[in-house]
N, C-alpha and C positions, 0 to 999 in steps of 0.2 A: 459599399458604404461602411465606414468604420463602426465597430461595435463600441458603444459608450462605456461598457463595463470593463474593457480591457485596455492595457497600455503596453508598450514595448517592454519585454523582459529580457530577451536574448536575441542577439543578432550574429550573423556570419558575414565575413568580408572576403573580397577577392579583388586583386588589383588595386587595393587602396580605397575601394568603395564598399558600402554596405550592399551585399547581394540579397540577403534574406533577413526577415525579422519575424520572430515569434512573439505574438501578443499574449497577454494573460493577465491574471489577477492573483493577489496573495492576501491572506488575512492571518493576523497573529492575535491570539486572545489569551487571557488569563483564566483562572478557575472561577472567576466571578462573571465571566462572559464579557468583560470589558475588552474593547479593541485596543491593543497595544501598538500595532503598526499595520500598515497596509501598502499595497501597490495596486492601483486600479480600484475596482468596486468590490469592497468586502462583502457586499450584499448580493453579489452575483449568484444566481440560482443555478447550480451545476450538480451533475450526478457523480457520486463518490466512486462508483464502480467498486473495484476490489479493496479500496481503502476502507470500506465499511466492515471488513471481516472481523476485526477485534470485537466489534459490538454485536456481530451476528453470532459469535461464540459465547457472549456474555451470559445468556440464559442458562446455558449448560453448566458454566462454572459456578454461578451464584446459586444454582439449584442443587448443588452437591453432586453433580455428575462425575467430577474427577475422582471423588472418593468412592462413589457407588461402583464405578466400572474399573477402578484401580488404574487410572490414567496418569501419565507423567507429563512433565513440562515440555519435553521434546515433542510429544504427541499433541499437546495443546498448541505449541507454536505452529505445527503443521496444519492444524485446524484453522489457524488464522492466516494461512499462507497463500501466496500465488507461486507455488514451487515450480522448479524447472523440470520435474519428471525424471530425476536421476534415479539410479538403482537404490541409492540410500533413502531417498524419499519414498520410493515404493516399499522398501523393507519396513520403514517405520509405519507407513500406512497399513501394510498387511498385518502387522502386529496389533495396531489399533483396532482394525476391523475384527480380528480374532477375539479380542477382549470384549467387543460389543456384541459379537455374534451376528454380524452383518457381512455382506459380500459385495464385491465390485459390481455384480449384476444389478444391485439395487440402486446404484448411483445414477442420477438423472442429469449428469453434467455433460454427457457426450464424450467424444474422443478427439484428440489432436496429437500431432507429432510433438514430442518433448521439445521445449525451447532450449534445452542444453544441447548444443550441436554434437558434442562427443558422445552423449547418450544416444542421440538419434542415429549417429553413424554406427555405433556398436549394435544397436537394434537391427539396422539394415543388414549388417554383415552376418548376423546370426539368424536372420529371417524371422525376427520377432514382430508380431503385429502390434499396433497401438491398442491400448486398453484404457478404460476410464481411470485406472490407477495412475496413468501418466498425465492425466489432465491437470492443469495447474490449479483447478478449484476442487479437486477430489478430496482434499482435507476438509474444506469447508462443508462439502456435501456429506461427508462421513460424520462430521460434527452435528449436522442437522438431523441425521438419522439417530445419533446418540440422544439428541434432545427429544425426539419422538419416543424413544425407549424410556427415557428418564421420566417424562411427564405422562406416559400412558397414551400417547397419541398414535394414530395409524401411521405406519411407515410408508404406505402408498401415497403417491402424489404430494410428497412433503414439500415440493417447491411451489405448489399452488398458493397464490396470495391469500386465499381464504383458509388455508390449512392452519390448524392451531400452532404449529411450529413457526410459521411465517407471521401470524398475528402476534405471537409473543415477542418475536424479534422486533417487529415494528413498534410495539409499545415500549420496549427497552430503548430502541434507537431514539424514539421521541423524547423519552425521559432524559437521555444523555445529551441531546442537542438542544433541548428546550423548545423544539418545534412541535406544536400540536399535531396529532396523527392526521387530521383532515387536511393539514397544510403541507404534509410530506407528499411529494409527487413520486409515484411508483413507476418503475420501468422494469424491463427484463434484461438481465445481464447476459453476457456471452455464454455462460454456463446454464442458462435458463432459469436461474433463481431470481427472485425479486431484488431490485436494487433501488436506492433512494436518492432523491434530489432535494437538497436544502441549501440555504445560503452558505457561502464559504465561511462566514463568521460563525454560524451555528455549528458547523462541523469542527472548526478550530476550537470552539468552546468544549465540545465533547472530548477532543484529543487532549486539551489541557487537563480535564478531569481524569482522563486515563493516566496522565502522568502524576497527578496528585489528587486522589479521591478522598482525602482526609475529611472533607466536610460531608461526605455521603454516609448514609447509614449502612450497617451490616445487613446482609452479607455482600452487598454490592462493593463496598470499600475493599474488602479482602479479595473479591473476585477480580476487580480491575487491577489490583496490585499483582495478582498472580499472572494475569494475561501480560501485563507489561514486563514482568520478570521473565516469563517464558519466552517471549519474542526476542528480548534483548540478550538473553542468555544462550539462545539457540538460533542465531541469525541465519545459519546455513539451512535451517528448515523453512524459514519464512520466504526465501527466494531461491538462491543457489549460487554456484560458482560465478564470480566476477560480475555480480549484479549490484546495482546501486543500493538496494535495501540491505542486502547482506553486508556489503563492504562498509556502508555508513554505520550500521549498528555495531559492527566489529570495531571500527575506529572510535565510535562513541563511548566505548568502555562501559556500557550499561546505562548511560545517561540519556541517550536519544533512541526513541522508537520511531521507525519510519515504515510506511506502508503505501506503496504505489497502487494506482488504479489505471485502467485503460483510458485511452483518449486524453492523455496528458494531465491526469490528476495525481497529486501527491499530498500525503498527510503525515505530519510529524508530531510526536509528543516529547516534550523536553522536561526532565526532572528539575526541580528547584536546585539552586546552587548558590551558596553565599547569600547575598542580598537579593538575588534574582529569584522570583517565584516560578512556578511551573508555567509552561507555555504550550499552546497548541498552534500549529502552523498548517494551513492548507493552501494549496495553489492549483491553478488550472491553466494549462497552455491551450489557448483557444482553438488552434488548428488541429488539436489531437496529438501533436508531437509524433507524427508518423513518418518523418523524413527518413529517407534511405540514402546511402552513399551512391553516387552516380559513377559513371565510367571515368570521369575526370577527377575523382576525389576519393581518397582512401577512406576506409571505414572509421577512422578516428574523427570523422565528421559527426559520428554518433558515439555517445558515451558507451562504456561497456554494457553488456546485455542487461535489460531491465531498467535502463535509465533514460531511454529515449535520447534525443539530442538536446532539447531545451529544458525539459522538466528537471533532470538531475542537476544541471548547471544552475538553474534558478533556485532550486532548493538549497544547494550548497552555499550559494551567495547569500541567501536569506540567513542561514545559520552563521555565516561569517559576519554579516552586518549586526546580528543580534549578540555577537560575542559568545556563542555557544561552544565553538571549537577553538582549540589553541593552534599555534603554528605547526606543530608536529602532526596533529590530526589533519589539518588542511593539506599538508604535504602528502600524507598517506592517501588522500582522496584527490590528488592533483589531476587524475584522468577526467574528473568532472568539473574542474575549475576552468578559468579562461585558458585556452590552449590553442596551439597552432594546428591548422589543417594542412595536410600534405596530400599530394596526389600519389598515384601508383608507383612513381619513381622516388617517392619519399622527398619530393621537392616541396618546401613550404609554399602554399598558395594563398593563405589568408589565416583567419582565426575565428574562433567562436567565443563570445564573451557576453556576460550579463550587462545590462544597460539600465538597471533600475536602482532607485534609492527608496528604501522603505520610509514611509511617512507616519508620523504619530497621528 
């Protein structure tokens, strides 16, 4: 039975017919919380997953943690990241932990193989075992330990929803989204930390204020500006080689912040420009966007790593319709635009394309 919250966003074709359809919803808000545009139900209640990381780092920054521990913006970007586990990510993380006086053994995120395939191959060849440092959420977890140190909280069990670190993050997230704490639905992320479900519109409102926090009081205003600057100035730390988040922020030249989340979630914050005010954009692909290339279809059915198949295509199309990117930037990101699908012999067999129009 069709879900009334979602509409077709992206489809693939084969033999001249539509073979697959990805349904979803999109919300675009300004800094006043006004809905500027949408596709599907902007009030759909969905889990942000890793898209919430900029706000999970906010209590550390606005509490003076950057200054107290002598942290830099590259390290801050890593604390807001879903990084690919490259050697460079590990090097930055190791320096960050040394400054804090914490260790990899304290991280409660678990372990997994790095999502960067070249790193995983090199680790295999040199017999290196996986470590929590390679986990894509290790920066976030290190930031949570930093919060515990900053505010004098226990470092043990810092991911427990009742822990002072998590309660503080929850309050800040509530203030940014405008959703009262009792109405925020808590879940458990893949890294075992709490994660939040709010309407798409509320999350878009928070991301609009991340792009333009000028109406907010200090120290939050400066903290949000620093987070935005850190992530857009160091996009390689936020994700990694050939990923949608890193490539979009690189092409965006400092105007667009983007942070993906698992199960088809994507959030973007866009700086004001000319007569256009700041915007927050959130979208959800209802099927989780977990499609993989099959034996009859090359991997270009999927966008480059970290972009899924439909999520990145829908996000780029939303930016195009909103006039955020110019033609040169769109060309730079053509891997995520409407594109041909080819099989293993490089024969065109169809295409992947967005099929929505944002409505006011």
